C-alpha positions as CSV (number, residue, x, y, z in Angstrom):
1,M,46.3,85.9,-16.9
2,I,46.2,82.4,-18.9
3,G,42.6,81.5,-19.5
4,H,40.7,84.6,-19.8
5,D,38.6,83.0,-22.3
6,V,37.2,80.2,-19.9
7,L,36.7,82.6,-17.1
8,T,34.6,85.0,-19.6
9,Y,32.5,81.6,-20.8
10,S,31.6,80.7,-17.9
11,A,31.0,84.0,-16.2
12,A,28.8,85.5,-19.4
13,R,27.1,81.8,-19.8
14,T,25.1,81.9,-16.3
15,C,24.0,85.6,-17.5
16,G,21.9,84.2,-20.5
17,L,23.7,85.5,-23.3
18,R,22.3,83.7,-26.2
19,A,22.4,85.3,-29.9
20,R,24.3,84.9,-33.1
21,V,26.0,87.8,-34.7
22,R,27.2,88.7,-38.0
23,I,30.9,88.9,-38.4
24,T,32.0,92.3,-39.9
25,D,35.1,93.8,-40.9
26,F,36.3,96.9,-38.3
27,T,35.8,99.7,-40.3
28,N,35.1,102.8,-37.4
29,K,38.8,103.8,-37.0
30,N,37.4,106.5,-34.4
31,A,36.1,103.9,-32.2
32,D,39.5,102.8,-31.5
33,T,42.2,105.6,-31.9
34,E,45.0,104.8,-28.9
35,P,48.3,103.1,-29.9
36,L,48.9,99.5,-30.6
37,N,51.4,97.8,-31.4
38,P,52.2,99.0,-35.2
39,D,53.0,95.1,-36.4
40,Y,49.4,94.1,-34.9
41,V,46.8,93.2,-37.2
42,P,43.5,92.2,-35.4
43,Q,42.8,88.5,-35.7
44,M,39.7,86.4,-36.4
45,R,40.3,83.3,-34.7
46,E,36.6,82.4,-34.9
47,G,36.5,78.5,-34.5
48,G,40.2,78.2,-33.5
49,R,42.1,78.9,-30.2
50,P,42.5,81.9,-27.7
51,T,45.9,80.7,-27.1
52,V,49.4,82.7,-27.2
53,D,51.4,81.3,-29.9
54,S,54.9,82.6,-29.7
55,R,58.2,81.8,-31.3
56,N,59.5,82.4,-27.7
57,E,58.9,79.3,-25.9
58,Q,58.9,80.8,-22.8
59,Y,55.9,82.5,-23.6
60,D,53.7,79.9,-26.0
61,E,50.8,78.9,-24.3
62,N,49.8,76.0,-26.3
63,E,51.1,73.0,-24.1
64,Y,48.5,73.7,-21.5
65,Y,45.9,74.3,-23.9
66,G,42.9,72.0,-23.4
67,D,39.4,72.6,-25.9
68,Y,36.9,73.1,-22.6
69,V,35.2,75.7,-24.5
70,R,35.0,74.5,-28.4
71,Y,34.8,77.5,-30.2
72,S,32.6,76.7,-33.6
73,A,33.7,77.8,-37.1
74,P,31.3,80.5,-38.6
75,T,28.2,79.2,-40.8
76,G,26.8,81.7,-43.1
77,G,28.9,84.7,-42.0
78,E,27.3,84.3,-38.1
79,V,29.2,83.2,-35.0
80,D,27.9,82.8,-31.4
81,A,27.9,86.0,-29.3
82,L,29.2,84.2,-26.1
83,E,32.1,82.4,-28.1
84,V,32.9,86.1,-29.5
85,L,32.9,87.2,-26.3
86,A,34.8,84.4,-24.9
87,L,37.6,84.4,-27.3
88,Y,38.4,87.7,-27.9
89,S,38.7,88.4,-24.0
90,A,42.1,86.7,-24.8
91,E,43.1,89.2,-27.6
92,P,44.9,91.5,-25.6
93,D,47.5,89.1,-24.9
94,W,48.1,88.3,-28.5
95,G,51.0,91.4,-29.0
96,M,48.4,94.5,-29.6
97,D,50.1,96.2,-26.3
98,S,53.6,95.2,-27.0
99,G,56.9,97.6,-28.4
100,L,55.0,100.6,-27.6
101,S,56.7,103.9,-25.7
102,L,53.8,104.5,-23.1
103,S,55.7,106.0,-19.9
104,A,59.0,106.3,-18.0
105,F,57.7,103.6,-15.1
106,Q,56.9,100.9,-18.3
107,G,60.3,99.3,-16.9
108,L,59.0,98.7,-13.3
109,T,56.2,96.2,-15.5
110,G,58.8,95.0,-17.8
111,G,57.6,97.2,-20.8
112,S,54.5,98.4,-22.4
113,Q,52.4,94.7,-22.2
114,G,53.3,94.8,-18.6
115,Y,52.3,98.5,-17.7
116,R,48.7,98.3,-19.6
117,H,48.2,94.8,-17.9
118,L,49.2,95.5,-14.5
119,D,48.2,97.6,-11.9
120,F,51.2,97.2,-9.5
121,H,51.7,98.6,-6.0
122,L,54.5,98.4,-4.0
123,F,55.2,100.3,-0.8
124,S,54.3,104.2,-2.4
125,I,55.0,103.3,-5.8
126,K,52.3,102.3,-8.3
127,A,53.4,101.5,-12.0
128,G,50.3,100.3,-14.6
129,C,47.3,101.4,-16.2
130,V,45.0,98.3,-16.6
131,A,41.8,99.7,-15.0
132,E,42.1,102.6,-17.6
133,R,42.3,100.1,-20.1
134,A,39.2,99.1,-19.2
135,R,37.7,101.7,-19.3
136,Y,38.9,102.8,-23.1
137,Y,37.6,99.6,-24.7
138,H,34.2,99.7,-22.5
139,G,33.9,103.6,-24.5
140,A,34.5,101.7,-27.8
141,A,32.5,99.1,-27.4
142,Q,29.7,101.8,-26.5
143,R,30.5,103.7,-29.4
144,V,30.2,101.1,-32.0
145,K,26.7,99.6,-30.0
146,R,25.4,103.1,-30.8
147,E,26.2,102.4,-34.4
148,G,24.3,98.9,-34.4
149,D,27.9,96.8,-35.1
150,D,27.2,93.8,-32.6
151,Y,30.1,92.1,-33.8
152,W,32.7,95.0,-32.8
153,T,30.5,95.6,-29.9
154,L,31.2,92.2,-28.2
155,R,34.9,92.5,-29.6
156,F,35.7,95.7,-28.1
157,A,33.6,94.7,-24.8
158,A,35.9,91.6,-24.7
159,R,39.2,93.5,-24.7
160,A,37.6,95.5,-21.9
161,L,36.7,92.6,-19.9
162,H,40.6,91.0,-19.9
163,Y,41.6,94.4,-18.5
164,M,39.1,94.2,-15.5
165,E,39.9,90.6,-15.3
166,D,43.8,91.4,-15.2
167,C,43.2,94.2,-12.4
168,L,41.7,91.7,-10.2
169,T,44.3,89.0,-10.5
170,P,46.7,89.2,-7.3
171,V,49.7,88.9,-9.4
172,H,49.1,91.4,-11.3
173,Q,48.3,93.6,-8.1
174,K,51.6,93.5,-6.8
175,P,55.1,92.2,-8.1
176,F,56.2,90.7,-4.6
177,T,55.5,91.4,-0.9
178,E,57.3,94.7,0.8
179,G,59.1,91.7,3.0
180,F,60.5,89.6,0.2
181,F,61.8,92.9,-1.6
182,L,64.2,93.8,1.3
183,R,64.8,90.2,2.2
184,N,66.3,89.9,-2.0
185,L,67.8,93.5,-2.3
186,P,70.9,91.5,-2.1
187,Y,70.0,90.0,-5.2
188,P,68.7,92.9,-7.4
189,G,70.1,91.3,-10.8
190,T,67.6,88.4,-10.2
191,L,64.6,89.9,-8.4
192,Q,63.0,90.5,-11.7
193,T,63.4,87.1,-12.8
194,V,62.1,85.3,-9.2
195,V,59.0,87.3,-9.6
196,S,58.4,86.5,-13.4
197,N,59.1,82.9,-12.8
198,Y,56.4,83.3,-9.9
199,H,53.9,85.3,-11.9
200,L,54.2,83.1,-15.1
201,N,54.0,79.9,-13.6
202,Y,51.2,80.2,-11.4
203,E,49.2,81.3,-14.5
204,R,50.6,78.3,-16.3
205,M,48.9,76.4,-13.7
206,V,45.5,78.2,-13.5
207,G,45.7,78.1,-17.4
208,W,45.7,74.1,-17.4
209,A,43.0,73.9,-15.0
210,L,40.7,76.3,-16.9
211,W,41.5,75.1,-20.0
212,H,40.7,71.3,-18.9
213,G,37.4,72.3,-17.2
214,E,39.1,72.2,-13.6
215,Q,35.6,71.8,-11.7
216,R,36.1,73.3,-8.4
217,F,37.5,76.5,-10.3
218,I,34.3,76.4,-13.1
219,G,32.1,76.1,-9.7
220,A,33.5,79.0,-8.3
221,I,33.1,80.9,-11.4
222,E,29.7,79.9,-12.0
223,E,28.4,80.1,-8.5
224,A,29.8,83.8,-8.2
225,K,27.0,86.7,-7.4
226,P,26.9,89.5,-9.9
227,L,28.3,92.5,-8.7
228,V,26.1,95.6,-9.0
229,I,28.5,98.1,-11.3
230,N,27.7,101.8,-10.6
231,D,31.0,103.4,-11.9
232,L,33.2,101.0,-13.8
233,V,36.7,102.3,-13.3
234,R,35.6,103.4,-9.3
235,D,34.2,99.7,-8.5
236,L,36.9,98.2,-10.0
237,R,39.6,99.6,-8.3
238,R,37.8,98.5,-5.2
239,Q,37.5,95.5,-6.1
240,S,41.2,95.5,-6.9
241,L,42.1,95.9,-3.2
242,K,40.5,92.4,-2.6
243,A,42.6,91.1,-5.4
244,R,45.6,93.1,-3.6
245,R,44.5,91.3,-0.1
246,L,44.7,88.1,-1.9
247,F,48.2,88.5,-3.0
248,Y,49.9,88.3,0.4
249,P,48.7,84.0,0.9
250,L,48.8,83.7,-2.2
251,F,52.7,84.7,-2.6
252,G,53.8,82.8,0.7
253,E,52.0,79.9,-0.9
254,L,54.2,80.3,-4.3
255,E,57.6,81.1,-2.3
256,K,56.8,77.7,-0.8
257,I,56.8,75.8,-4.1
258,W,59.8,77.9,-5.4
259,P,61.9,79.2,-2.8
260,S,63.7,82.2,-4.5
261,A,67.3,81.0,-4.2
262,E,66.4,77.9,-6.3
263,C,64.4,80.0,-9.2
264,R,67.0,83.0,-9.9
265,R,66.9,81.9,-13.9
266,P,63.9,82.0,-16.1
267,F,61.8,78.6,-15.9
268,K,58.8,77.3,-17.5
269,I,56.6,74.4,-15.9
270,G,55.2,71.6,-18.1
271,A,51.7,70.7,-18.4
272,A,51.7,68.2,-15.9
273,E,53.5,70.2,-12.9
274,A,50.9,72.9,-14.1
275,A,48.0,70.1,-13.6
276,G,49.7,69.0,-9.9
277,L,50.0,72.4,-8.6
278,A,46.0,73.0,-9.4
279,L,44.8,70.5,-7.1
280,S,46.9,71.4,-4.5
281,E,45.5,73.1,-1.1
282,P,45.9,75.7,0.0
283,L,47.0,77.1,-3.6
284,A,43.3,75.9,-4.8
285,G,41.5,77.6,-2.2
286,L,43.1,80.9,-2.9
287,T,42.8,80.6,-6.6
288,C,39.1,79.8,-6.0
289,S,38.2,83.1,-4.2
290,W,40.3,85.2,-6.9
291,L,38.0,83.5,-9.5
292,S,35.1,84.3,-7.7
293,L,35.7,87.7,-7.2
294,S,36.6,88.1,-10.9
295,S,33.8,86.4,-11.8
296,G,31.8,88.5,-9.8
297,F,32.5,91.8,-12.2
298,V,32.6,89.9,-15.4
299,K,28.8,89.0,-14.5
300,G,28.0,92.7,-13.3
301,Y,29.7,94.1,-16.7
302,V,27.8,91.4,-19.0
303,E,24.6,91.9,-17.3
304,K,24.5,95.9,-17.5
305,Y,25.9,96.8,-20.5
306,V,26.3,93.5,-22.8
307,M,23.0,92.2,-22.4
308,P,20.9,94.6,-22.8
309,S,21.8,94.6,-26.7
310,F,21.2,91.2,-27.5
311,R,17.9,90.3,-25.2
312,E,15.9,91.1,-27.7
313,K,17.9,89.1,-30.6
314,V,17.3,85.8,-29.3
């Protein structure tokens, strides 16, 4: 999704995360050992933007950006803990998961980036490992937490939150409905393009709304009740079933906006169209239901696993 940072910020802020942490270099190589894009170097974006910057205009996010969350530059080598958690919850989209060979099924998700960020279900086929990525970075956060490194505890917890939020995003749960697939079998060469258009342009709409502080969406995030988490992956998968159920009416609305016969070539909506869609019904109502579902899980995670490290440091 686009706008991970606003979802994380607005949810975690209601949990009372108030602390400052000292920026540290990443020295514990044993905390993060699974393969990443060899060209990716962990970025330090304090005071900057959470957007994906891409030379490929199709994937660049900057035209949708608004600074609803205003990230502060470090002072005295320290930064706000809440801002670290929010800003770096966008990090897994900055290229760290691309260019890898992970599974024979990754072609069904558009490559390794999709395979790590999606949990596609269609008929009896499943492709993606997003819940496992959430568990992996939760474990990394807990390891560096025991070593007393607050900054990288937050960085790894932020990555974990990214995958949790992806797992609870309806368009990350299914590529299309079974009926849509059967209706479009005569057009196998364009099926993936149509679905990519729906997925990406819907997320651009949501990203615009979150980055510009659309109050209905922010309210859905802030008002969500924290979920009690007993087992991270089991509870995440249980909640993902709710996201999958939301997918069906949501996909139906996307079909009304962009009939499949008219979007068999890649296209990218502009900021003005994204703004108009964000305010339309019933798309806005379905989006609020999704954001509330995701926010409840984020709050439950922050309260159980992040807050105990920082309450005594306020």
